[in-house]
All heavy atoms as a GROMACS GRO file, in nm:
protein
  561
    1ALA      N    1  -0.442  -0.692  -1.722
    1ALA     CA    2  -0.322  -0.739  -1.654
    1ALA      C    3  -0.214  -0.629  -1.654
    1ALA      O    4  -0.138  -0.617  -1.565
    1ALA     CB    5  -0.267  -0.858  -1.720
    2ARG      N    6  -0.214  -0.542  -1.758
    2ARG     CA    7  -0.119  -0.433  -1.764
    2ARG      C    8  -0.138  -0.334  -1.650
    2ARG      O    9  -0.039  -0.286  -1.589
    2ARG     CB   10  -0.125  -0.364  -1.900
    2ARG     CG   11  -0.005  -0.274  -1.931
    2ARG     CD   12  -0.006  -0.212  -2.064
    2ARG     NE   13  -0.044  -0.311  -2.169
    2ARG     CZ   14  -0.130  -0.290  -2.262
    2ARG    NH1   15  -0.195  -0.176  -2.271
    2ARG    NH2   16  -0.161  -0.382  -2.354
    3ALA      N   17  -0.259  -0.302  -1.624
    3ALA     CA   18  -0.287  -0.204  -1.519
    3ALA      C   19  -0.248  -0.264  -1.384
    3ALA      O   20  -0.193  -0.196  -1.302
    3ALA     CB   21  -0.443  -0.171  -1.515
    4ALA      N   22  -0.277  -0.390  -1.362
    4ALA     CA   23  -0.236  -0.459  -1.236
    4ALA      C   24  -0.083  -0.462  -1.226
    4ALA      O   25  -0.028  -0.434  -1.116
    4ALA     CB   26  -0.294  -0.594  -1.228
    5ASP      N   27  -0.018  -0.490  -1.332
    5ASP     CA   28   0.129  -0.492  -1.330
    5ASP      C   29   0.187  -0.353  -1.294
    5ASP      O   30   0.277  -0.337  -1.209
    5ASP     CB   31   0.185  -0.538  -1.462
    5ASP     CG   32   0.334  -0.548  -1.464
    5ASP    OD1   33   0.390  -0.619  -1.379
    5ASP    OD2   34   0.399  -0.485  -1.553
    6ASN      N   35   0.128  -0.245  -1.353
    6ASN     CA   36   0.175  -0.110  -1.327
    6ASN      C   37   0.145  -0.073  -1.175
    6ASN      O   38   0.227  -0.017  -1.110
    6ASN     CB   39   0.106  -0.006  -1.415
    6ASN     CG   40   0.154  -0.015  -1.557
    6ASN    OD1   41   0.269  -0.060  -1.582
    6ASN    ND2   42   0.074   0.028  -1.648
    7PHE      N   43   0.029  -0.113  -1.126
    7PHE     CA   44  -0.008  -0.084  -0.989
    7PHE      C   45   0.089  -0.153  -0.896
    7PHE      O   46   0.140  -0.093  -0.806
    7PHE     CB   47  -0.151  -0.126  -0.959
    7PHE     CG   48  -0.184  -0.111  -0.808
    7PHE    CD1   49  -0.215   0.018  -0.760
    7PHE    CD2   50  -0.176  -0.215  -0.727
    7PHE    CE1   51  -0.242   0.031  -0.627
    7PHE    CE2   52  -0.201  -0.204  -0.589
    7PHE     CZ   53  -0.237  -0.079  -0.543
    8ILE      N   54   0.116  -0.279  -0.920
    8ILE     CA   55   0.205  -0.363  -0.831
    8ILE      C   56   0.346  -0.296  -0.828
    8ILE      O   57   0.405  -0.285  -0.720
    8ILE     CB   58   0.206  -0.508  -0.874
    8ILE    CG1   59   0.074  -0.567  -0.831
    8ILE    CG2   60   0.323  -0.581  -0.810
    8ILE    CD1   61   0.051  -0.705  -0.893
    9ARG      N   62   0.393  -0.263  -0.948
    9ARG     CA   63   0.531  -0.196  -0.958
    9ARG      C   64   0.536  -0.067  -0.871
    9ARG      O   65   0.619  -0.039  -0.798
    9ARG     CB   66   0.571  -0.172  -1.092
    9ARG     CG   67   0.603  -0.300  -1.171
    9ARG     CD   68   0.636  -0.269  -1.319
    9ARG     NE   69   0.630  -0.386  -1.399
    9ARG     CZ   70   0.728  -0.468  -1.412
    9ARG    NH1   71   0.849  -0.450  -1.348
    9ARG    NH2   72   0.718  -0.576  -1.492
   10LEU      N   73   0.426   0.012  -0.893
   10LEU     CA   74   0.424   0.144  -0.823
   10LEU      C   75   0.409   0.127  -0.667
   10LEU      O   76   0.478   0.190  -0.589
   10LEU     CB   77   0.314   0.230  -0.873
   10LEU     CG   78   0.330   0.288  -1.013
   10LEU    CD1   79   0.194   0.346  -1.065
   10LEU    CD2   80   0.435   0.392  -1.011
   11TYR      N   81   0.316   0.038  -0.630
   11TYR     CA   82   0.289   0.021  -0.488
   11TYR      C   83   0.409  -0.034  -0.413
   11TYR      O   84   0.452   0.018  -0.306
   11TYR     CB   85   0.172  -0.074  -0.471
   11TYR     CG   86   0.126  -0.084  -0.318
   11TYR    CD1   87   0.043   0.008  -0.269
   11TYR    CD2   88   0.176  -0.183  -0.239
   11TYR    CE1   89   0.004   0.001  -0.134
   11TYR    CE2   90   0.145  -0.191  -0.106
   11TYR     CZ   91   0.057  -0.098  -0.050
   11TYR     OH   92   0.023  -0.105   0.076
   12TYR      N   93   0.471  -0.141  -0.462
   12TYR     CA   94   0.582  -0.198  -0.391
   12TYR      C   95   0.710  -0.116  -0.399
   12TYR      O   96   0.794  -0.117  -0.313
   12TYR     CB   97   0.600  -0.347  -0.432
   12TYR     CG   98   0.491  -0.430  -0.375
   12TYR    CD1   99   0.392  -0.479  -0.453
   12TYR    CD2  100   0.486  -0.455  -0.238
   12TYR    CE1  101   0.282  -0.554  -0.398
   12TYR    CE2  102   0.386  -0.531  -0.182
   12TYR     CZ  103   0.282  -0.574  -0.267
   12TYR     OH  104   0.184  -0.653  -0.205
   13SER      N  105   0.722  -0.040  -0.509
   13SER     CA  106   0.829   0.050  -0.516
   13SER      C  107   0.820   0.156  -0.409
   13SER      O  108   0.910   0.192  -0.341
   13SER     CB  109   0.840   0.120  -0.653
   13SER     OG  110   0.930   0.214  -0.663
   14ALA      N  111   0.698   0.210  -0.388
   14ALA     CA  112   0.666   0.306  -0.287
   14ALA      C  113   0.686   0.246  -0.148
   14ALA      O  114   0.743   0.308  -0.056
   14ALA     CB  115   0.532   0.364  -0.298
   15SER      N  116   0.648   0.120  -0.132
   15SER     CA  117   0.659   0.050  -0.007
   15SER      C  118   0.799   0.031   0.037
   15SER      O  119   0.838   0.039   0.156
   15SER     CB  120   0.587  -0.090  -0.014
   15SER     OG  121   0.597  -0.158   0.105
   16ASP      N  122   0.888   0.012  -0.057
   16ASP     CA  123   1.036  -0.014  -0.027
   16ASP      C  124   1.111   0.118  -0.024
   16ASP      O  125   1.232   0.112   0.006
   16ASP     CB  126   1.091  -0.108  -0.136
   16ASP     CG  127   1.025  -0.247  -0.121
   16ASP    OD1  128   0.963  -0.282  -0.022
   16ASP    OD2  129   1.041  -0.320  -0.222
   17SER      N  130   1.049   0.227  -0.053
   17SER     CA  131   1.117   0.358  -0.063
   17SER      C  132   1.145   0.413   0.081
   17SER      O  133   1.070   0.394   0.168
   17SER     CB  134   1.029   0.452  -0.145
   17SER     OG  135   1.078   0.590  -0.130
   18PRO      N  136   1.257   0.489   0.096
   18PRO     CA  137   1.272   0.563   0.219
   18PRO      C  138   1.168   0.666   0.252
   18PRO      O  139   1.138   0.691   0.365
   18PRO     CB  140   1.405   0.636   0.198
   18PRO     CG  141   1.473   0.562   0.088
   18PRO     CD  142   1.365   0.506   0.003
   19ALA      N  143   1.097   0.707   0.148
   19ALA     CA  144   0.987   0.799   0.168
   19ALA      C  145   0.848   0.729   0.172
   19ALA      O  146   0.745   0.789   0.142
   19ALA     CB  147   0.984   0.901   0.052
   20ARG      N  148   0.846   0.604   0.213
   20ARG     CA  149   0.726   0.520   0.207
   20ARG      C  150   0.607   0.580   0.285
   20ARG      O  151   0.495   0.561   0.249
   20ARG     CB  152   0.762   0.375   0.249
   20ARG     CG  153   0.771   0.362   0.398
   20ARG     CD  154   0.809   0.216   0.434
   20ARG     NE  155   0.820   0.197   0.575
   20ARG     CZ  156   0.920   0.238   0.653
   20ARG    NH1  157   1.016   0.300   0.592
   20ARG    NH2  158   0.917   0.220   0.783
   21VAL      N  159   0.636   0.643   0.395
   21VAL     CA  160   0.523   0.695   0.479
   21VAL      C  161   0.435   0.785   0.397
   21VAL      O  162   0.314   0.773   0.400
   21VAL     CB  163   0.577   0.769   0.607
   21VAL    CG1  164   0.466   0.834   0.676
   21VAL    CG2  165   0.650   0.666   0.695
   22THR      N  166   0.497   0.877   0.321
   22THR     CA  167   0.418   0.974   0.246
   22THR      C  168   0.370   0.903   0.119
   22THR      O  169   0.255   0.929   0.075
   22THR     CB  170   0.510   1.098   0.205
   22THR    OG1  171   0.563   1.148   0.325
   22THR    CG2  172   0.427   1.194   0.131
   23GLN      N  173   0.456   0.833   0.055
   23GLN     CA  174   0.416   0.776  -0.079
   23GLN      C  175   0.310   0.669  -0.068
   23GLN      O  176   0.215   0.672  -0.148
   23GLN     CB  177   0.543   0.709  -0.142
   23GLN     CG  178   0.638   0.813  -0.189
   23GLN     CD  179   0.762   0.753  -0.260
   23GLN    OE1  180   0.772   0.629  -0.277
   23GLN    NE2  181   0.858   0.830  -0.304
   24LEU      N  182   0.315   0.576   0.038
   24LEU     CA  183   0.211   0.475   0.048
   24LEU      C  184   0.074   0.538   0.077
   24LEU      O  185  -0.033   0.488   0.032
   24LEU     CB  186   0.244   0.376   0.155
   24LEU     CG  187   0.344   0.265   0.114
   24LEU    CD1  188   0.367   0.180   0.231
   24LEU    CD2  189   0.284   0.181   0.002
   25ALA      N  190   0.073   0.644   0.156
   25ALA     CA  191  -0.052   0.712   0.193
   25ALA      C  192  -0.129   0.759   0.066
   25ALA      O  193  -0.257   0.762   0.064
   25ALA     CB  194  -0.031   0.819   0.292
   26ASN      N  195  -0.057   0.788  -0.040
   26ASN     CA  196  -0.118   0.833  -0.163
   26ASN      C  197  -0.200   0.725  -0.233
   26ASN      O  198  -0.279   0.756  -0.320
   26ASN     CB  199  -0.014   0.890  -0.262
   26ASN     CG  200   0.049   1.018  -0.207
   26ASN    OD1  201  -0.012   1.091  -0.140
   26ASN    ND2  202   0.171   1.036  -0.243
   27PHE      N  203  -0.182   0.595  -0.196
   27PHE     CA  204  -0.256   0.495  -0.260
   27PHE      C  205  -0.396   0.469  -0.191
   27PHE      O  206  -0.474   0.389  -0.233
   27PHE     CB  207  -0.178   0.366  -0.249
   27PHE     CG  208  -0.058   0.357  -0.350
   27PHE    CD1  209   0.066   0.404  -0.312
   27PHE    CD2  210  -0.080   0.307  -0.476
   27PHE    CE1  211   0.165   0.401  -0.403
   27PHE    CE2  212   0.026   0.304  -0.566
   27PHE     CZ  213   0.147   0.345  -0.529
   28TYR      N  214  -0.416   0.544  -0.083
   28TYR     CA  215  -0.544   0.526  -0.006
   28TYR      C  216  -0.623   0.650  -0.007
   28TYR      O  217  -0.574   0.763  -0.022
   28TYR     CB  218  -0.505   0.481   0.135
   28TYR     CG  219  -0.428   0.360   0.143
   28TYR    CD1  220  -0.292   0.352   0.140
   28TYR    CD2  221  -0.498   0.241   0.161
   28TYR    CE1  222  -0.221   0.230   0.139
   28TYR    CE2  223  -0.434   0.120   0.170
   28TYR     CZ  224  -0.291   0.114   0.155
   28TYR     OH  225  -0.223  -0.003   0.162
   29ARG      N  226  -0.751   0.639   0.018
   29ARG     CA  227  -0.846   0.751   0.025
   29ARG      C  228  -0.846   0.801   0.170
   29ARG      O  229  -0.811   0.729   0.259
   29ARG     CB  230  -0.990   0.708  -0.014
   29ARG     CG  231  -0.997   0.665  -0.159
   29ARG     CD  232  -1.137   0.627  -0.196
   29ARG     NE  233  -1.140   0.581  -0.329
   29ARG     CZ  234  -1.253   0.554  -0.390
   29ARG    NH1  235  -1.365   0.553  -0.330
   29ARG    NH2  236  -1.251   0.520  -0.517
   30ALA      N  237  -0.894   0.921   0.186
   30ALA     CA  238  -0.904   0.982   0.316
   30ALA      C  239  -1.004   0.904   0.413
   30ALA      O  240  -0.991   0.907   0.526
   30ALA     CB  241  -0.958   1.127   0.310
   31THR      N  242  -1.092   0.823   0.347
   31THR     CA  243  -1.182   0.745   0.426
   31THR      C  244  -1.141   0.600   0.438
   31THR      O  245  -1.218   0.515   0.492
   31THR     CB  246  -1.324   0.746   0.353
   31THR    OG1  247  -1.309   0.698   0.220
   31THR    CG2  248  -1.380   0.889   0.355
   32SER      N  249  -1.028   0.566   0.391
   32SER     CA  250  -0.976   0.427   0.397
   32SER      C  251  -0.951   0.392   0.544
   32SER      O  252  -0.918   0.472   0.623
   32SER     CB  253  -0.844   0.413   0.319
   32SER     OG  254  -0.871   0.430   0.180
   33SER      N  255  -0.959   0.257   0.569
   33SER     CA  256  -0.930   0.207   0.702
   33SER      C  257  -0.855   0.073   0.684
   33SER      O  258  -0.877   0.006   0.579
   33SER     CB  259  -1.044   0.196   0.791
   33SER     OG  260  -1.136   0.107   0.740
   34LEU      N  261  -0.770   0.043   0.780
   34LEU     CA  262  -0.692  -0.084   0.770
   34LEU      C  263  -0.676  -0.136   0.910
   34LEU      O  264  -0.662  -0.062   1.008
   34LEU     CB  265  -0.561  -0.051   0.714
   34LEU     CG  266  -0.471  -0.163   0.669
   34LEU    CD1  267  -0.396  -0.133   0.537
   34LEU    CD2  268  -0.366  -0.190   0.779
   35VAL      N  269  -0.687  -0.261   0.933
   35VAL     CA  270  -0.670  -0.325   1.062
   35VAL      C  271  -0.540  -0.409   1.051
   35VAL      O  272  -0.522  -0.492   0.969
   35VAL     CB  273  -0.787  -0.415   1.108
   35VAL    CG1  274  -0.756  -0.488   1.235
   35VAL    CG2  275  -0.914  -0.331   1.107
   36TRP      N  276  -0.444  -0.378   1.146
   36TRP     CA  277  -0.317  -0.446   1.152
   36TRP      C  278  -0.296  -0.506   1.289
   36TRP      O  279  -0.299  -0.434   1.383
   36TRP     CB  280  -0.202  -0.345   1.121
   36TRP     CG  281  -0.065  -0.411   1.112
   36TRP    CD1  282   0.025  -0.417   1.213
   36TRP    CD2  283  -0.007  -0.477   1.000
   36TRP    NE1  284   0.133  -0.488   1.171
   36TRP    CE2  285   0.114  -0.528   1.043
   36TRP    CE3  286  -0.057  -0.504   0.872
   36TRP    CZ2  287   0.202  -0.595   0.957
   36TRP    CZ3  288   0.029  -0.577   0.788
   36TRP    CH2  289   0.154  -0.616   0.826
   37ASN      N  290  -0.290  -0.638   1.294
   37ASN     CA  291  -0.277  -0.710   1.416
   37ASN      C  292  -0.388  -0.669   1.514
   37ASN      O  293  -0.356  -0.648   1.637
   37ASN     CB  294  -0.141  -0.696   1.476
   37ASN     CG  295  -0.035  -0.763   1.397
   37ASN    OD1  296  -0.062  -0.860   1.327
   37ASN    ND2  297   0.085  -0.712   1.402
   38GLY      N  298  -0.505  -0.650   1.472
   38GLY     CA  299  -0.619  -0.619   1.557
   38GLY      C  300  -0.632  -0.472   1.591
   38GLY      O  301  -0.722  -0.434   1.653
   39THR      N  302  -0.541  -0.392   1.543
   39THR     CA  303  -0.540  -0.243   1.568
   39THR      C  304  -0.592  -0.169   1.450
   39THR      O  305  -0.530  -0.182   1.337
   39THR     CB  306  -0.403  -0.190   1.614
   39THR    OG1  307  -0.356  -0.267   1.720
   39THR    CG2  308  -0.409  -0.045   1.645
   40PRO      N  309  -0.703  -0.095   1.464
   40PRO     CA  310  -0.754  -0.020   1.343
   40PRO      C  311  -0.682   0.114   1.318
   40PRO      O  312  -0.632   0.177   1.414
   40PRO     CB  313  -0.897   0.012   1.382
   40PRO     CG  314  -0.893   0.005   1.526
   40PRO     CD  315  -0.792  -0.088   1.571
   41PHE      N  316  -0.654   0.144   1.195
   41PHE     CA  317  -0.601   0.271   1.148
   41PHE      C  318  -0.686   0.335   1.049
   41PHE      O  319  -0.727   0.263   0.954
   41PHE     CB  320  -0.455   0.250   1.087
   41PHE     CG  321  -0.353   0.194   1.185
   41PHE    CD1  322  -0.345   0.056   1.206
   41PHE    CD2  323  -0.281   0.280   1.265
   41PHE    CE1  324  -0.253   0.007   1.301
   41PHE    CE2  325  -0.186   0.230   1.353
   41PHE     CZ  326  -0.177   0.092   1.369
   42GLU      N  327  -0.731   0.457   1.070
   42GLU     CA  328  -0.827   0.520   0.977
   42GLU      C  329  -0.779   0.640   0.924
   42GLU      O  330  -0.708   0.724   0.978
   42GLU     CB  331  -0.957   0.548   1.066
   42GLU     CG  332  -1.009   0.419   1.126
   42GLU     CD  333  -1.159   0.424   1.145
   42GLU    OE1  334  -1.226   0.520   1.095
   42GLU    OE2  335  -1.206   0.330   1.200
   43GLY      N  336  -0.814   0.663   0.793
   43GLY     CA  337  -0.780   0.782   0.717
   43GLY      C  338  -0.629   0.778   0.681
   43GLY      O  339  -0.551   0.699   0.726
   44THR      N  340  -0.591   0.865   0.593
   44THR     CA  341  -0.446   0.870   0.556
   44THR      C  342  -0.354   0.914   0.677
   44THR      O  343  -0.244   0.851   0.678
   44THR     CB  344  -0.431   0.974   0.433
   44THR    OG1  345  -0.487   1.106   0.478
   44THR    CG2  346  -0.492   0.925   0.311
   45ASP      N  347  -0.403   0.993   0.767
   45ASP     CA  348  -0.320   1.017   0.884
   45ASP      C  349  -0.296   0.889   0.969
   45ASP      O  350  -0.179   0.870   1.016
   45ASP     CB  351  -0.375   1.133   0.966
   45ASP     CG  352  -0.367   1.269   0.899
   45ASP    OD1  353  -0.281   1.284   0.815
   45ASP    OD2  354  -0.445   1.357   0.935
   46GLY      N  355  -0.404   0.818   0.987
   46GLY     CA  356  -0.389   0.686   1.065
   46GLY      C  357  -0.293   0.594   0.989
   46GLY      O  358  -0.214   0.532   1.056
   47LEU      N  359  -0.311   0.583   0.858
   47LEU     CA  360  -0.229   0.493   0.782
   47LEU      C  361  -0.079   0.536   0.787
   47LEU      O  362   0.010   0.456   0.796
   47LEU     CB  363  -0.272   0.484   0.646
   47LEU     CG  364  -0.409   0.411   0.623
   47LEU    CD1  365  -0.460   0.429   0.480
   47LEU    CD2  366  -0.398   0.269   0.665
   48LYS      N  367  -0.054   0.670   0.779
   48LYS     CA  368   0.080   0.718   0.793
   48LYS      C  369   0.146   0.677   0.925
   48LYS      O  370   0.263   0.637   0.930
   48LYS     CB  371   0.086   0.875   0.783
   48LYS     CG  372   0.065   0.919   0.635
   48LYS     CD  373   0.074   1.076   0.639
   48LYS     CE  374   0.051   1.119   0.494
   48LYS     NZ  375   0.052   1.270   0.488
   49LYS      N  376   0.070   0.682   1.038
   49LYS     CA  377   0.124   0.637   1.162
   49LYS      C  378   0.156   0.490   1.163
   49LYS      O  379   0.254   0.447   1.224
   49LYS     CB  380   0.016   0.667   1.275
   49LYS     CG  381  -0.007   0.811   1.303
   49LYS     CD  382  -0.110   0.838   1.409
   49LYS     CE  383  -0.129   0.988   1.428
   49LYS     NZ  384  -0.241   1.014   1.515
   50LEU      N  385   0.074   0.409   1.096
   50LEU     CA  386   0.105   0.268   1.085
   50LEU      C  387   0.232   0.253   1.005
   50LEU      O  388   0.326   0.176   1.041
   50LEU     CB  389   0.000   0.193   1.010
   50LEU     CG  390   0.023   0.053   0.970
   50LEU    CD1  391   0.053  -0.037   1.088
   50LEU    CD2  392  -0.093  -0.009   0.887
   51PHE      N  393   0.244   0.321   0.892
   51PHE     CA  394   0.368   0.300   0.806
   51PHE      C  395   0.491   0.348   0.875
   51PHE      O  396   0.600   0.294   0.852
   51PHE     CB  397   0.350   0.378   0.674
   51PHE     CG  398   0.228   0.333   0.589
   51PHE    CD1  399   0.154   0.421   0.520
   51PHE    CD2  400   0.183   0.200   0.590
   51PHE    CE1  401   0.044   0.376   0.445
   51PHE    CE2  402   0.079   0.158   0.519
   51PHE     CZ  403   0.003   0.242   0.444
   52GLU      N  404   0.476   0.452   0.966
   52GLU     CA  405   0.595   0.493   1.036
   52GLU      C  406   0.648   0.390   1.134
   52GLU      O  407   0.772   0.379   1.150
   52GLU     CB  408   0.556   0.621   1.121
   52GLU     CG  409   0.542   0.745   1.034
   52GLU     CD  410   0.485   0.864   1.120
   52GLU    OE1  411   0.441   0.842   1.232
   52GLU    OE2  412   0.478   0.972   1.062
   53LYS      N  413   0.558   0.305   1.182
   53LYS     CA  414   0.598   0.204   1.280
   53LYS      C  415   0.655   0.079   1.208
   53LYS      O  416   0.726   0.002   1.278
   53LYS     CB  417   0.477   0.159   1.361
   53LYS     CG  418   0.418   0.270   1.453
   53LYS     CD  419   0.300   0.213   1.522
   53LYS     CE  420   0.233   0.326   1.609
   53LYS     NZ  421   0.115   0.276   1.682
   54MET      N  422   0.632   0.060   1.084
   54MET     CA  423   0.670  -0.063   1.018
   54MET      C  424   0.824  -0.054   0.977
   54MET      O  425   0.871   0.049   0.947
   54MET     CB  426   0.584  -0.085   0.894
   54MET     CG  427   0.439  -0.107   0.933
   54MET     SD  428   0.335  -0.137   0.787
   54MET     CE  429   0.346  -0.313   0.780
   55PRO      N  430   0.888  -0.166   0.982
   55PRO     CA  431   1.027  -0.164   0.943
   55PRO      C  432   1.041  -0.152   0.793
   55PRO      O  433   0.946  -0.168   0.720
   55PRO     CB  434   1.078  -0.301   0.991
   55PRO     CG  435   0.950  -0.389   0.988
   55PRO     CD  436   0.840  -0.298   1.024
   56THR      N  437   1.162  -0.117   0.750
   56THR     CA  438   1.183  -0.106   0.602
   56THR      C  439   1.167  -0.240   0.534
   56THR      O  440   1.182  -0.345   0.608
   56THR     CB  441   1.327  -0.051   0.575
   56THR    OG1  442   1.416  -0.137   0.638
   56THR    CG2  443   1.337   0.090   0.625
   57THR      N  444   1.135  -0.243   0.416
   57THR     CA  445   1.103  -0.370   0.341
   57THR      C  446   1.185  -0.372   0.205
   57THR      O  447   1.227  -0.260   0.158
   57THR     CB  448   0.960  -0.381   0.310
   57THR    OG1  449   0.914  -0.271   0.238
   57THR    CG2  450   0.880  -0.403   0.443
   58LYS      N  451   1.194  -0.486   0.154
   58LYS     CA  452   1.242  -0.508   0.020
   58LYS      C  453   1.160  -0.621  -0.040
   58LYS      O  454   1.175  -0.735  -0.011
   58LYS     CB  455   1.388  -0.545   0.017
   58LYS     CG  456   1.448  -0.586  -0.116
   58LYS     CD  457   1.531  -0.476  -0.178
   58LYS     CE  458   1.600  -0.520  -0.302
   58LYS     NZ  459   1.521  -0.511  -0.421
   59HIS      N  460   1.068  -0.582  -0.133
   59HIS     CA  461   0.980  -0.681  -0.195
   59HIS      C  462   1.033  -0.724  -0.329
   59HIS      O  463   1.094  -0.640  -0.408
   59HIS     CB  464   0.842  -0.624  -0.220
   59HIS     CG  465   0.761  -0.597  -0.095
   59HIS    ND1  466   0.777  -0.478  -0.023
   59HIS    CD2  467   0.684  -0.677  -0.024
   59HIS    CE1  468   0.699  -0.484   0.081
   59HIS    NE2  469   0.640  -0.602   0.082
   60GLU      N  470   1.012  -0.847  -0.360
   60GLU     CA  471   1.039  -0.901  -0.501
   60GLU      C  472   0.916  -0.980  -0.541
   60GLU      O  473   0.891  -1.093  -0.498
   60GLU     CB  474   1.160  -1.003  -0.483
   60GLU     CG  475   1.200  -1.053  -0.621
   60GLU     CD  476   1.318  -1.147  -0.612
   60GLU    OE1  477   1.415  -1.123  -0.538
   60GLU    OE2  478   1.312  -1.253  -0.687
   61VAL      N  479   0.839  -0.913  -0.626
   61VAL     CA  480   0.716  -0.973  -0.674
   61VAL      C  481   0.748  -1.080  -0.783
   61VAL      O  482   0.814  -1.040  -0.884
   61VAL     CB  483   0.617  -0.869  -0.726
   61VAL    CG1  484   0.498  -0.934  -0.775
   61VAL    CG2  485   0.590  -0.770  -0.617
   62GLN      N  486   0.715  -1.201  -0.760
   62GLN     CA  487   0.748  -1.313  -0.857
   62GLN      C  488   0.629  -1.341  -0.942
   62GLN      O  489   0.640  -1.384  -1.052
   62GLN     CB  490   0.801  -1.426  -0.788
   62GLN     CG  491   0.931  -1.398  -0.718
   62GLN     CD  492   0.988  -1.521  -0.639
   62GLN    OE1  493   0.924  -1.622  -0.627
   62GLN    NE2  494   1.109  -1.509  -0.593
   63SER      N  495   0.511  -1.321  -0.892
   63SER     CA  496   0.387  -1.342  -0.967
   63SER      C  497   0.269  -1.271  -0.900
   63SER      O  498   0.281  -1.233  -0.785
   63SER     CB  499   0.354  -1.492  -0.976
   63SER     OG  500   0.328  -1.547  -0.849
   64PHE      N  501   0.163  -1.251  -0.977
   64PHE     CA  502   0.043  -1.196  -0.923
   64PHE      C  503  -0.073  -1.250  -1.001
   64PHE      O  504  -0.059  -1.299  -1.117
   64PHE     CB  505   0.046  -1.041  -0.922
   64PHE     CG  506   0.057  -0.978  -1.053
   64PHE    CD1  507  -0.060  -0.941  -1.128
   64PHE    CD2  508   0.177  -0.950  -1.113
   64PHE    CE1  509  -0.053  -0.886  -1.253
   64PHE    CE2  510   0.193  -0.890  -1.238
   64PHE     CZ  511   0.076  -0.864  -1.308
   65ASP      N  512  -0.190  -1.230  -0.946
   65ASP     CA  513  -0.316  -1.279  -1.016
   65ASP      C  514  -0.413  -1.161  -1.010
   65ASP      O  515  -0.431  -1.093  -0.905
   65ASP     CB  516  -0.370  -1.396  -0.936
   65ASP     CG  517  -0.487  -1.460  -1.012
   65ASP    OD1  518  -0.508  -1.436  -1.127
   65ASP    OD2  519  -0.565  -1.528  -0.936
   66CYS      N  520  -0.471  -1.127  -1.120
   66CYS     CA  521  -0.564  -1.016  -1.116
   66CYS      C  522  -0.695  -1.054  -1.198
   66CYS      O  523  -0.690  -1.147  -1.283
   66CYS     CB  524  -0.500  -0.890  -1.185
   66CYS     SG  525  -0.458  -0.914  -1.356
   67HIS      N  526  -0.801  -0.992  -1.166
   67HIS     CA  527  -0.929  -1.018  -1.231
   67HIS      C  528  -1.005  -0.882  -1.253
   67HIS      O  529  -1.002  -0.802  -1.166
   67HIS     CB  530  -1.013  -1.106  -1.142
   67HIS     CG  531  -0.950  -1.239  -1.110
   67HIS    ND1  532  -0.949  -1.344  -1.196
   67HIS    CD2  533  -0.870  -1.282  -1.008
   67HIS    CE1  534  -0.883  -1.442  -1.150
   67HIS    NE2  535  -0.835  -1.402  -1.028
   68PRO      N  536  -1.068  -0.862  -1.369
   68PRO     CA  537  -1.145  -0.740  -1.389
   68PRO      C  538  -1.261  -0.734  -1.296
   68PRO      O  539  -1.320  -0.837  -1.251
   68PRO     CB  540  -1.192  -0.757  -1.534
   68PRO     CG  541  -1.185  -0.898  -1.565
   68PRO     CD  542  -1.081  -0.956  -1.479
   69ILE      N  543  -1.295  -0.614  -1.252
   69ILE     CA  544  -1.417  -0.584  -1.174
   69ILE      C  545  -1.514  -0.520  -1.265
   69ILE      O  546  -1.487  -0.407  -1.309
   69ILE     CB  547  -1.380  -0.500  -1.047
   69ILE    CG1  548  -1.277  -0.573  -0.967
   69ILE    CG2  549  -1.507  -0.471  -0.970
   69ILE    CD1  550  -1.226  -0.490  -0.850
   70PRO      N  551  -1.631  -0.575  -1.285
   70PRO     CA  552  -1.734  -0.515  -1.370
   70PRO      C  553  -1.777  -0.376  -1.313
   70PRO      O  554  -1.790  -0.365  -1.202
   70PRO     CB  555  -1.851  -0.614  -1.369
   70PRO     CG  556  -1.788  -0.741  -1.321
   70PRO     CD  557  -1.674  -0.705  -1.235
   71GLY      N  558  -1.801  -0.288  -1.411
   71GLY     CA  559  -1.856  -0.161  -1.377
   71GLY      C  560  -1.753  -0.064  -1.334
   71GLY      O  561  -1.765   0.038  -1.290
   0.00000   0.00000   0.00000
């Protein structure tokens, strides 16, 4: 749970940051892909393009649920 708590704090802090485009991309691999509203974005460059289009955010995490992944 401690690792999940640290990840959530880091991820949403980066997401709400003015430098989110660069910071959020660091959470993904070069081979990562994401589909947003039916539009695919691939690799860190594709994800940066998505993050540039998104409005600024302010998250307040009130709870989370995590489970260990074996191996």
